[in-house]
Structures are given as C-alpha cells and as structure tokens.
BALUMMI-948634 format. One record per residue (C-alpha): x, y, z; chain; residue in one letter; residue number from 1. Coordinates in steps of 0.2 Angstrom, whole numbers, always signed. Example, Ala and Ser with C-alpha at 12.3 -4.5 7.8 and 13.67 -1.06 7.14 Angstrom:
2
@x: +62 | y: -22 | z: +39 | chaine: A | residu: A | num: 1
@x: +68 | y: -5 | z: +36 | chaine: A | residu: S | num: 2
% end
This chain:
315
@x: +54 | y: -36 | z: +72 | chaine: A | residu: M | num: 1
@x: +53 | y: -54 | z: +76 | chaine: A | residu: I | num: 2
@x: +51 | y: -66 | z: +61 | chaine: A | residu: S | num: 3
@x: +45 | y: -84 | z: +61 | chaine: A | residu: E | num: 4
@x: +63 | y: -90 | z: +60 | chaine: A | residu: A | num: 5
@x: +66 | y: -82 | z: +77 | chaine: A | residu: D | num: 6
@x: +53 | y: -92 | z: +87 | chaine: A | residu: T | num: 7
@x: +57 | y: -103 | z: +101 | chaine: A | residu: V | num: 8
@x: +54 | y: -122 | z: +99 | chaine: A | residu: P | num: 9
@x: +38 | y: -128 | z: +107 | chaine: A | residu: P | num: 10
@x: +37 | y: -134 | z: +124 | chaine: A | residu: R | num: 11
@x: +37 | y: -153 | z: +128 | chaine: A | residu: S | num: 12
@x: +45 | y: -157 | z: +144 | chaine: A | residu: N | num: 13
@x: +38 | y: -157 | z: +162 | chaine: A | residu: P | num: 14
@x: +33 | y: -139 | z: +168 | chaine: A | residu: P | num: 15
@x: +46 | y: -128 | z: +176 | chaine: A | residu: L | num: 16
@x: +34 | y: -121 | z: +188 | chaine: A | residu: V | num: 17
@x: +19 | y: -129 | z: +195 | chaine: A | residu: R | num: 18
@x: +6 | y: -120 | z: +207 | chaine: A | residu: A | num: 19
@x: -8 | y: -129 | z: +215 | chaine: A | residu: T | num: 20
@x: -21 | y: -119 | z: +225 | chaine: A | residu: N | num: 21
@x: -8 | y: -107 | z: +231 | chaine: A | residu: V | num: 22
@x: -14 | y: -94 | z: +244 | chaine: A | residu: V | num: 23
@x: -3 | y: -79 | z: +248 | chaine: A | residu: K | num: 24
@x: -9 | y: -66 | z: +261 | chaine: A | residu: R | num: 25
@x: -1 | y: -51 | z: +269 | chaine: A | residu: Y | num: 26
@x: -10 | y: -49 | z: +285 | chaine: A | residu: G | num: 27
@x: -28 | y: -48 | z: +281 | chaine: A | residu: A | num: 28
@x: -25 | y: -43 | z: +263 | chaine: A | residu: V | num: 29
@x: -26 | y: -58 | z: +251 | chaine: A | residu: S | num: 30
@x: -15 | y: -56 | z: +236 | chaine: A | residu: V | num: 31
@x: -17 | y: -73 | z: +228 | chaine: A | residu: L | num: 32
@x: -32 | y: -84 | z: +232 | chaine: A | residu: E | num: 33
@x: -30 | y: -102 | z: +227 | chaine: A | residu: G | num: 34
@x: -21 | y: -100 | z: +211 | chaine: A | residu: V | num: 35
@x: -16 | y: -115 | z: +200 | chaine: A | residu: S | num: 36
@x: -6 | y: -115 | z: +184 | chaine: A | residu: F | num: 37
@x: +9 | y: -123 | z: +175 | chaine: A | residu: E | num: 38
@x: +23 | y: -114 | z: +166 | chaine: A | residu: I | num: 39
@x: +33 | y: -124 | z: +153 | chaine: A | residu: G | num: 40
@x: +48 | y: -121 | z: +143 | chaine: A | residu: E | num: 41
@x: +51 | y: -107 | z: +131 | chaine: A | residu: G | num: 42
@x: +44 | y: -89 | z: +135 | chaine: A | residu: I | num: 43
@x: +29 | y: -87 | z: +146 | chaine: A | residu: T | num: 44
@x: +20 | y: -71 | z: +149 | chaine: A | residu: G | num: 45
@x: +14 | y: -67 | z: +166 | chaine: A | residu: L | num: 46
@x: -1 | y: -54 | z: +163 | chaine: A | residu: L | num: 47
@x: -12 | y: -44 | z: +174 | chaine: A | residu: G | num: 48
@x: -16 | y: -26 | z: +178 | chaine: A | residu: A | num: 49
@x: -5 | y: -17 | z: +191 | chaine: A | residu: N | num: 50
@x: -9 | y: -24 | z: +208 | chaine: A | residu: G | num: 51
@x: -14 | y: -41 | z: +201 | chaine: A | residu: A | num: 52
@x: -1 | y: -50 | z: +211 | chaine: A | residu: G | num: 53
@x: +12 | y: -53 | z: +197 | chaine: A | residu: K | num: 54
@x: +27 | y: -46 | z: +207 | chaine: A | residu: T | num: 55
@x: +21 | y: -56 | z: +222 | chaine: A | residu: T | num: 56
@x: +21 | y: -72 | z: +212 | chaine: A | residu: L | num: 57
@x: +38 | y: -69 | z: +205 | chaine: A | residu: L | num: 58
@x: +44 | y: -67 | z: +224 | chaine: A | residu: G | num: 59
@x: +36 | y: -84 | z: +228 | chaine: A | residu: L | num: 60
@x: +45 | y: -92 | z: +213 | chaine: A | residu: I | num: 61
@x: +61 | y: -85 | z: +219 | chaine: A | residu: L | num: 62
@x: +58 | y: -92 | z: +237 | chaine: A | residu: G | num: 63
@x: +58 | y: -75 | z: +245 | chaine: A | residu: L | num: 64
@x: +40 | y: -78 | z: +253 | chaine: A | residu: H | num: 65
@x: +31 | y: -92 | z: +260 | chaine: A | residu: G | num: 66
@x: +13 | y: -97 | z: +255 | chaine: A | residu: I | num: 67
@x: -2 | y: -99 | z: +267 | chaine: A | residu: E | num: 68
@x: -9 | y: -114 | z: +258 | chaine: A | residu: D | num: 69
@x: -7 | y: -125 | z: +242 | chaine: A | residu: G | num: 70
@x: +9 | y: -131 | z: +234 | chaine: A | residu: T | num: 71
@x: +22 | y: -123 | z: +223 | chaine: A | residu: L | num: 72
@x: +37 | y: -131 | z: +214 | chaine: A | residu: S | num: 73
@x: +50 | y: -123 | z: +204 | chaine: A | residu: V | num: 74
@x: +62 | y: -134 | z: +194 | chaine: A | residu: L | num: 75
@x: +54 | y: -148 | z: +204 | chaine: A | residu: G | num: 76
@x: +59 | y: -140 | z: +221 | chaine: A | residu: I | num: 77
@x: +50 | y: -131 | z: +234 | chaine: A | residu: D | num: 78
@x: +57 | y: -114 | z: +232 | chaine: A | residu: P | num: 79
@x: +54 | y: -107 | z: +250 | chaine: A | residu: F | num: 80
@x: +62 | y: -122 | z: +259 | chaine: A | residu: H | num: 81
@x: +76 | y: -124 | z: +247 | chaine: A | residu: A | num: 82
@x: +78 | y: -106 | z: +241 | chaine: A | residu: G | num: 83
@x: +97 | y: -106 | z: +238 | chaine: A | residu: P | num: 84
@x: +96 | y: -122 | z: +228 | chaine: A | residu: E | num: 85
@x: +82 | y: -114 | z: +217 | chaine: A | residu: V | num: 86
@x: +89 | y: -97 | z: +216 | chaine: A | residu: R | num: 87
@x: +106 | y: -104 | z: +210 | chaine: A | residu: A | num: 88
@x: +97 | y: -110 | z: +194 | chaine: A | residu: R | num: 89
@x: +86 | y: -94 | z: +192 | chaine: A | residu: L | num: 90
@x: +90 | y: -77 | z: +185 | chaine: A | residu: G | num: 91
@x: +80 | y: -62 | z: +190 | chaine: A | residu: Y | num: 92
@x: +78 | y: -44 | z: +183 | chaine: A | residu: A | num: 93
@x: +67 | y: -33 | z: +194 | chaine: A | residu: P | num: 94
@x: +56 | y: -19 | z: +188 | chaine: A | residu: E | num: 95
@x: +64 | y: -5 | z: +197 | chaine: A | residu: H | num: 96
@x: +78 | y: +5 | z: +189 | chaine: A | residu: H | num: 97
@x: +87 | y: +9 | z: +206 | chaine: A | residu: T | num: 98
@x: +104 | y: +0 | z: +202 | chaine: A | residu: L | num: 99
@x: +120 | y: +7 | z: +211 | chaine: A | residu: P | num: 100
@x: +124 | y: +22 | z: +200 | chaine: A | residu: G | num: 101
@x: +142 | y: +23 | z: +204 | chaine: A | residu: D | num: 102
@x: +146 | y: +4 | z: +200 | chaine: A | residu: M | num: 103
@x: +152 | y: +0 | z: +183 | chaine: A | residu: K | num: 104
@x: +141 | y: -11 | z: +173 | chaine: A | residu: A | num: 105
@x: +154 | y: -25 | z: +171 | chaine: A | residu: A | num: 106
@x: +157 | y: -25 | z: +190 | chaine: A | residu: D | num: 107
@x: +138 | y: -26 | z: +194 | chaine: A | residu: L | num: 108
@x: +136 | y: -41 | z: +182 | chaine: A | residu: V | num: 109
@x: +152 | y: -49 | z: +189 | chaine: A | residu: R | num: 110
@x: +146 | y: -47 | z: +207 | chaine: A | residu: H | num: 111
@x: +129 | y: -55 | z: +204 | chaine: A | residu: V | num: 112
@x: +137 | y: -69 | z: +194 | chaine: A | residu: A | num: 113
@x: +148 | y: -72 | z: +210 | chaine: A | residu: E | num: 114
@x: +133 | y: -72 | z: +221 | chaine: A | residu: L | num: 115
@x: +126 | y: -86 | z: +210 | chaine: A | residu: H | num: 116
@x: +142 | y: -96 | z: +214 | chaine: A | residu: G | num: 117
@x: +154 | y: -93 | z: +199 | chaine: A | residu: L | num: 118
@x: +172 | y: -90 | z: +204 | chaine: A | residu: P | num: 119
@x: +178 | y: -72 | z: +202 | chaine: A | residu: K | num: 120
@x: +189 | y: -75 | z: +186 | chaine: A | residu: S | num: 121
@x: +174 | y: -84 | z: +177 | chaine: A | residu: E | num: 122
@x: +162 | y: -72 | z: +183 | chaine: A | residu: A | num: 123
@x: +173 | y: -58 | z: +176 | chaine: A | residu: T | num: 124
@x: +174 | y: -66 | z: +159 | chaine: A | residu: T | num: 125
@x: +155 | y: -70 | z: +159 | chaine: A | residu: R | num: 126
@x: +151 | y: -52 | z: +164 | chaine: A | residu: A | num: 127
@x: +161 | y: -45 | z: +149 | chaine: A | residu: S | num: 128
@x: +154 | y: -58 | z: +137 | chaine: A | residu: D | num: 129
@x: +136 | y: -56 | z: +143 | chaine: A | residu: T | num: 130
@x: +137 | y: -37 | z: +141 | chaine: A | residu: L | num: 131
@x: +143 | y: -39 | z: +123 | chaine: A | residu: W | num: 132
@x: +129 | y: -51 | z: +120 | chaine: A | residu: L | num: 133
@x: +116 | y: -38 | z: +125 | chaine: A | residu: V | num: 134
@x: +124 | y: -24 | z: +115 | chaine: A | residu: G | num: 135
@x: +134 | y: -15 | z: +129 | chaine: A | residu: L | num: 136
@x: +152 | y: -20 | z: +124 | chaine: A | residu: G | num: 137
@x: +158 | y: -2 | z: +123 | chaine: A | residu: E | num: 138
@x: +148 | y: +4 | z: +138 | chaine: A | residu: E | num: 139
@x: +153 | y: -11 | z: +150 | chaine: A | residu: R | num: 140
@x: +165 | y: +0 | z: +160 | chaine: A | residu: F | num: 141
@x: +154 | y: +15 | z: +162 | chaine: A | residu: R | num: 142
@x: +145 | y: +18 | z: +179 | chaine: A | residu: P | num: 143
@x: +127 | y: +12 | z: +178 | chaine: A | residu: V | num: 144
@x: +121 | y: +29 | z: +183 | chaine: A | residu: G | num: 145
@x: +127 | y: +37 | z: +167 | chaine: A | residu: T | num: 146
@x: +118 | y: +24 | z: +156 | chaine: A | residu: L | num: 147
@x: +101 | y: +27 | z: +148 | chaine: A | residu: S | num: 148
@x: +85 | y: +18 | z: +153 | chaine: A | residu: T | num: 149
@x: +86 | y: +6 | z: +139 | chaine: A | residu: G | num: 150
@x: +105 | y: +3 | z: +143 | chaine: A | residu: Q | num: 151
@x: +100 | y: -1 | z: +161 | chaine: A | residu: R | num: 152
@x: +87 | y: -13 | z: +156 | chaine: A | residu: Q | num: 153
@x: +100 | y: -22 | z: +146 | chaine: A | residu: R | num: 154
@x: +112 | y: -22 | z: +161 | chaine: A | residu: V | num: 155
@x: +98 | y: -30 | z: +171 | chaine: A | residu: K | num: 156
@x: +95 | y: -43 | z: +158 | chaine: A | residu: L | num: 157
@x: +114 | y: -47 | z: +157 | chaine: A | residu: A | num: 158
@x: +116 | y: -49 | z: +176 | chaine: A | residu: Q | num: 159
@x: +101 | y: -61 | z: +175 | chaine: A | residu: A | num: 160
@x: +108 | y: -73 | z: +162 | chaine: A | residu: I | num: 161
@x: +127 | y: -71 | z: +166 | chaine: A | residu: A | num: 162
@x: +127 | y: -87 | z: +177 | chaine: A | residu: H | num: 163
@x: +118 | y: -98 | z: +163 | chaine: A | residu: D | num: 164
@x: +102 | y: -101 | z: +173 | chaine: A | residu: P | num: 165
@x: +89 | y: -113 | z: +167 | chaine: A | residu: K | num: 166
@x: +74 | y: -100 | z: +170 | chaine: A | residu: L | num: 167
@x: +74 | y: -81 | z: +170 | chaine: A | residu: V | num: 168
@x: +61 | y: -70 | z: +178 | chaine: A | residu: L | num: 169
@x: +60 | y: -53 | z: +170 | chaine: A | residu: L | num: 170
@x: +48 | y: -40 | z: +179 | chaine: A | residu: D | num: 171
@x: +42 | y: -27 | z: +166 | chaine: A | residu: E | num: 172
@x: +58 | y: -28 | z: +155 | chaine: A | residu: P | num: 173
@x: +52 | y: -15 | z: +143 | chaine: A | residu: T | num: 174
@x: +47 | y: -2 | z: +156 | chaine: A | residu: D | num: 175
@x: +52 | y: +15 | z: +151 | chaine: A | residu: G | num: 176
@x: +57 | y: +10 | z: +133 | chaine: A | residu: L | num: 177
@x: +52 | y: +19 | z: +117 | chaine: A | residu: D | num: 178
@x: +44 | y: +8 | z: +103 | chaine: A | residu: P | num: 179
@x: +60 | y: +4 | z: +94 | chaine: A | residu: V | num: 180
@x: +69 | y: +0 | z: +111 | chaine: A | residu: Q | num: 181
@x: +55 | y: -11 | z: +116 | chaine: A | residu: R | num: 182
@x: +55 | y: -21 | z: +100 | chaine: A | residu: D | num: 183
@x: +74 | y: -22 | z: +101 | chaine: A | residu: D | num: 184
@x: +73 | y: -29 | z: +119 | chaine: A | residu: M | num: 185
@x: +60 | y: -42 | z: +114 | chaine: A | residu: L | num: 186
@x: +71 | y: -47 | z: +99 | chaine: A | residu: D | num: 187
@x: +85 | y: -49 | z: +112 | chaine: A | residu: L | num: 188
@x: +75 | y: -60 | z: +124 | chaine: A | residu: I | num: 189
@x: +70 | y: -71 | z: +109 | chaine: A | residu: V | num: 190
@x: +88 | y: -73 | z: +103 | chaine: A | residu: R | num: 191
@x: +94 | y: -78 | z: +121 | chaine: A | residu: V | num: 192
@x: +80 | y: -90 | z: +123 | chaine: A | residu: A | num: 193
@x: +83 | y: -98 | z: +106 | chaine: A | residu: R | num: 194
@x: +102 | y: -98 | z: +106 | chaine: A | residu: D | num: 195
@x: +106 | y: -103 | z: +124 | chaine: A | residu: F | num: 196
@x: +91 | y: -113 | z: +129 | chaine: A | residu: G | num: 197
@x: +86 | y: -101 | z: +143 | chaine: A | residu: I | num: 198
@x: +68 | y: -101 | z: +147 | chaine: A | residu: H | num: 199
@x: +59 | y: -85 | z: +152 | chaine: A | residu: F | num: 200
@x: +44 | y: -79 | z: +162 | chaine: A | residu: V | num: 201
@x: +40 | y: -61 | z: +158 | chaine: A | residu: I | num: 202
@x: +29 | y: -51 | z: +169 | chaine: A | residu: S | num: 203
@x: +20 | y: -38 | z: +159 | chaine: A | residu: S | num: 204
@x: +4 | y: -28 | z: +158 | chaine: A | residu: H | num: 205
@x: +6 | y: -26 | z: +139 | chaine: A | residu: L | num: 206
@x: -4 | y: -39 | z: +130 | chaine: A | residu: L | num: 207
@x: +3 | y: -36 | z: +113 | chaine: A | residu: D | num: 208
@x: +21 | y: -39 | z: +118 | chaine: A | residu: E | num: 209
@x: +17 | y: -56 | z: +126 | chaine: A | residu: V | num: 210
@x: +7 | y: -61 | z: +111 | chaine: A | residu: E | num: 211
@x: +22 | y: -56 | z: +100 | chaine: A | residu: Q | num: 212
@x: +35 | y: -67 | z: +108 | chaine: A | residu: I | num: 213
@x: +28 | y: -79 | z: +121 | chaine: A | residu: C | num: 214
@x: +22 | y: -97 | z: +119 | chaine: A | residu: Q | num: 215
@x: +11 | y: -97 | z: +134 | chaine: A | residu: G | num: 216
@x: +3 | y: -85 | z: +147 | chaine: A | residu: A | num: 217
@x: -3 | y: -85 | z: +164 | chaine: A | residu: V | num: 218
@x: -16 | y: -71 | z: +166 | chaine: A | residu: I | num: 219
@x: -20 | y: -64 | z: +184 | chaine: A | residu: L | num: 220
@x: -34 | y: -54 | z: +190 | chaine: A | residu: G | num: 221
@x: -42 | y: -51 | z: +207 | chaine: A | residu: G | num: 222
@x: -29 | y: -63 | z: +215 | chaine: A | residu: G | num: 223
@x: -34 | y: -77 | z: +204 | chaine: A | residu: Q | num: 224
@x: -29 | y: -85 | z: +188 | chaine: A | residu: V | num: 225
@x: -41 | y: -80 | z: +175 | chaine: A | residu: L | num: 226
@x: -33 | y: -91 | z: +161 | chaine: A | residu: A | num: 227
@x: -17 | y: -101 | z: +159 | chaine: A | residu: A | num: 228
@x: -9 | y: -112 | z: +145 | chaine: A | residu: G | num: 229
@x: +0 | y: -111 | z: +129 | chaine: A | residu: T | num: 230
@x: -6 | y: -96 | z: +117 | chaine: A | residu: L | num: 231
@x: -13 | y: -109 | z: +105 | chaine: A | residu: D | num: 232
@x: -24 | y: -117 | z: +119 | chaine: A | residu: E | num: 233
@x: -29 | y: -100 | z: +126 | chaine: A | residu: L | num: 234
@x: -34 | y: -93 | z: +109 | chaine: A | residu: R | num: 235
@x: -40 | y: -109 | z: +101 | chaine: A | residu: G | num: 236
@x: -51 | y: -108 | z: +86 | chaine: A | residu: T | num: 237
@x: -66 | y: -104 | z: +96 | chaine: A | residu: G | num: 238
@x: -84 | y: -108 | z: +94 | chaine: A | residu: S | num: 239
@x: -89 | y: -91 | z: +87 | chaine: A | residu: D | num: 240
@x: -89 | y: -86 | z: +69 | chaine: A | residu: I | num: 241
@x: -85 | y: -69 | z: +61 | chaine: A | residu: V | num: 242
@x: -95 | y: -63 | z: +46 | chaine: A | residu: L | num: 243
@x: -88 | y: -48 | z: +37 | chaine: A | residu: D | num: 244
@x: -99 | y: -40 | z: +24 | chaine: A | residu: L | num: 245
@x: -95 | y: -31 | z: +8 | chaine: A | residu: D | num: 246
@x: -105 | y: -16 | z: +13 | chaine: A | residu: A | num: 247
@x: -111 | y: -9 | z: +30 | chaine: A | residu: E | num: 248
@x: -128 | y: -6 | z: +22 | chaine: A | residu: T | num: 249
@x: -134 | y: -24 | z: +25 | chaine: A | residu: F | num: 250
@x: -127 | y: -27 | z: +43 | chaine: A | residu: V | num: 251
@x: -143 | y: -23 | z: +52 | chaine: A | residu: Q | num: 252
@x: -154 | y: -34 | z: +41 | chaine: A | residu: S | num: 253
@x: -142 | y: -49 | z: +40 | chaine: A | residu: V | num: 254
@x: -140 | y: -48 | z: +59 | chaine: A | residu: A | num: 255
@x: -159 | y: -47 | z: +61 | chaine: A | residu: A | num: 256
@x: -162 | y: -62 | z: +50 | chaine: A | residu: T | num: 257
@x: -149 | y: -72 | z: +59 | chaine: A | residu: M | num: 258
@x: -156 | y: -67 | z: +76 | chaine: A | residu: A | num: 259
@x: -173 | y: -73 | z: +71 | chaine: A | residu: A | num: 260
@x: -166 | y: -90 | z: +68 | chaine: A | residu: S | num: 261
@x: -159 | y: -91 | z: +86 | chaine: A | residu: G | num: 262
@x: -141 | y: -85 | z: +83 | chaine: A | residu: A | num: 263
@x: -133 | y: -73 | z: +96 | chaine: A | residu: I | num: 264
@x: -126 | y: -59 | z: +85 | chaine: A | residu: V | num: 265
@x: -115 | y: -44 | z: +90 | chaine: A | residu: K | num: 266
@x: -111 | y: -30 | z: +77 | chaine: A | residu: I | num: 267
@x: -95 | y: -21 | z: +75 | chaine: A | residu: S | num: 268
@x: -94 | y: -10 | z: +59 | chaine: A | residu: G | num: 269
@x: -96 | y: -22 | z: +44 | chaine: A | residu: R | num: 270
@x: -93 | y: -37 | z: +55 | chaine: A | residu: S | num: 271
@x: -105 | y: -49 | z: +64 | chaine: A | residu: L | num: 272
@x: -98 | y: -60 | z: +78 | chaine: A | residu: V | num: 273
@x: -110 | y: -75 | z: +80 | chaine: A | residu: V | num: 274
@x: -108 | y: -83 | z: +97 | chaine: A | residu: T | num: 275
@x: -108 | y: -101 | z: +100 | chaine: A | residu: G | num: 276
@x: -117 | y: -114 | z: +89 | chaine: A | residu: G | num: 277
@x: -111 | y: -129 | z: +79 | chaine: A | residu: D | num: 278
@x: -106 | y: -129 | z: +60 | chaine: A | residu: D | num: 279
@x: -124 | y: -126 | z: +55 | chaine: A | residu: T | num: 280
@x: -121 | y: -108 | z: +60 | chaine: A | residu: V | num: 281
@x: -111 | y: -106 | z: +43 | chaine: A | residu: F | num: 282
@x: -127 | y: -111 | z: +34 | chaine: A | residu: D | num: 283
@x: -137 | y: -99 | z: +44 | chaine: A | residu: V | num: 284
@x: -125 | y: -85 | z: +39 | chaine: A | residu: A | num: 285
@x: -124 | y: -89 | z: +21 | chaine: A | residu: R | num: 286
@x: -143 | y: -91 | z: +20 | chaine: A | residu: D | num: 287
@x: -146 | y: -74 | z: +29 | chaine: A | residu: A | num: 288
@x: -134 | y: -65 | z: +17 | chaine: A | residu: C | num: 289
@x: -142 | y: -73 | z: +2 | chaine: A | residu: A | num: 290
@x: -159 | y: -68 | z: +8 | chaine: A | residu: E | num: 291
@x: -154 | y: -50 | z: +10 | chaine: A | residu: Q | num: 292
@x: -143 | y: -49 | z: -5 | chaine: A | residu: G | num: 293
@x: -127 | y: -45 | z: +5 | chaine: A | residu: A | num: 294
@x: -110 | y: -49 | z: -1 | chaine: A | residu: G | num: 295
@x: -98 | y: -59 | z: +10 | chaine: A | residu: I | num: 296
@x: -80 | y: -53 | z: +12 | chaine: A | residu: A | num: 297
@x: -75 | y: -66 | z: +25 | chaine: A | residu: R | num: 298
@x: -84 | y: -80 | z: +34 | chaine: A | residu: L | num: 299
@x: -74 | y: -91 | z: +47 | chaine: A | residu: G | num: 300
@x: -70 | y: -96 | z: +64 | chaine: A | residu: R | num: 301
@x: -65 | y: -82 | z: +76 | chaine: A | residu: R | num: 302
@x: -48 | y: -83 | z: +83 | chaine: A | residu: R | num: 303
@x: -46 | y: -75 | z: +100 | chaine: A | residu: L | num: 304
@x: -33 | y: -62 | z: +105 | chaine: A | residu: T | num: 305
@x: -26 | y: -61 | z: +122 | chaine: A | residu: L | num: 306
@x: -36 | y: -45 | z: +124 | chaine: A | residu: E | num: 307
@x: -52 | y: -54 | z: +120 | chaine: A | residu: D | num: 308
@x: -47 | y: -68 | z: +133 | chaine: A | residu: I | num: 309
@x: -43 | y: -55 | z: +146 | chaine: A | residu: F | num: 310
@x: -58 | y: -45 | z: +144 | chaine: A | residu: L | num: 311
@x: -70 | y: -60 | z: +143 | chaine: A | residu: E | num: 312
@x: -62 | y: -68 | z: +159 | chaine: A | residu: E | num: 313
@x: -62 | y: -51 | z: +168 | chaine: A | residu: S | num: 314
@x: -81 | y: -48 | z: +166 | chaine: A | residu: T | num: 315
% end
C-alpha cells in the first residue's frame, strides 16, 4: 500500500490542461456541454460513471477530436490545431486490452517510442529499461498475447512513459486487475510520478483509487463538470458537523432536541450529521447531549469523501 512517504509533491505551477466552456457533440448527441476545469501537476483523477464523457475528454486532450465551442489548452497549446506538437509531449494508455498479440512487448514499446520521435537505438534502450521499471524485465521478449491482464496493463504503462512525456493519460489503468494487482499498479504510478516528474491523468470510475493516490480530481456527470479542484479543496472541512454518541439509545432524543433549536439533523446509526450553521452548532450539540444525558464519543467538523461529493453533486 502507498505510504505518506510515497506521495507526490503538491502542485504549484500553471495548469497543464485548461478547459473553458468546452462543448463537444457527435451529431445531435451532446457529450460535453460547457465544461470548465483545470488540471495541475501531480496525479489527477478523471471521475464519472460509464458514459460520462471521460474517454471523449481524453481524446480532446490528445487532439484527436475538435470541439464545437469553448477553449482547450494542453501544455499551453491548442491540442486540435497543434496535435503532433502536443502528442509528442504526452503519453497515453487506452482502456482496451486489444494489443497486437503476436508482437513482443519490447517491440511494441520500442515502436511507440519511435512514433514519438526517438531514434531506433534510443527507443530500443528505452523500451528495455521501461519494461524493467514496470516489473516486466524477464517477460519483455514474450509476445503480448501470452501475457496476463495485469502484465498487459504494465506494458501499456511502459509504452506510455518510454519517451519521457510531461503528461500521461491513463484510461482505466486498473481494469481487470484483482485487489493486489490493483494496489501494485497504483503504487507503480505513484513511484513513476515521484521519481521521474511525470504527471498523470487517470480516468476511472473507482472513487477509492482516486482518493488513494490523486492530488486533484475532475468529476463528470451528464456532460458537465460536477466538481473540480485539488482533493483538499473538494473535500474541505465542510460546514457540517458529525456527532457520534456513546450509545444508540439517545440518538432520537438528541436529534429531536437539536431539531427543535432549528438544526437540520440526519441520523446514521450512532452518528448525527448536522448540516450547515456556524460554530454555535457545537454548543447546541453539547447542550442537547447534556439535556438528554447522552455521552459524546466524537464531535467535530465533517470531512467529505469523494463519494460524498459525487453523490451530493449528482442529486
């Protein structure tokens, strides 16, 4: 698992990707409708349910599609009108696993590195070194079709970073992996980001893996940006408080006492979530517990999770 020592330094420089009121349609179907966000350095999660527009957005960043309206810049460049220049500095690992099965892993990585402009000799060396880096040193001369799903995911990561890009886009990099393989892949991404200064955008529908390794997130839903920013900005400390009682016996009576004072209270087991309000809500909670003779196990500000944010913004 990832420790605090493995974290990527906080972002401070100008955004790598900036979108302002971007509109993308396919015929009459609107995929993205006026989305605005910024992606900074480090590891950023691109979140959303299937069909939310994540893969389309990755295609826009790569310059593979044009936009109907708005502006999009990647590394300070318009990706659609300067696609080759942008893609030379990007890496990309697609979601699908349909890699050429009869090609050796080293040949595949070398070929992609050459496509990014590396001379053949350097591309060959980079392919070997990168496959060793991702843990496939012994398997690098095996045909891709003989590799497991986890190994193919590592090949995709290797070809995405072999040419030393500034920004790498990973589409569902843990798809098909078991829990142990998933954690290993996330550890590997963090190490590459930390040790080589490569920044990542990870498209995923798994909130917990984004929360585990990312410094920021862009959450898509219904063709719009539901929320975007650093995780600290998104989660914040919130204006809600959480009151955990020693015993469930007093939950209803404490909730009723607080509601009578004007507080908005939600009950979850032995916990009460009090929505909104200023610091006086702490006094209200303490007074209600004292009045009912209830013991307090915990009383503090509520720290939101990405799941909380996703559910709140989706409703």
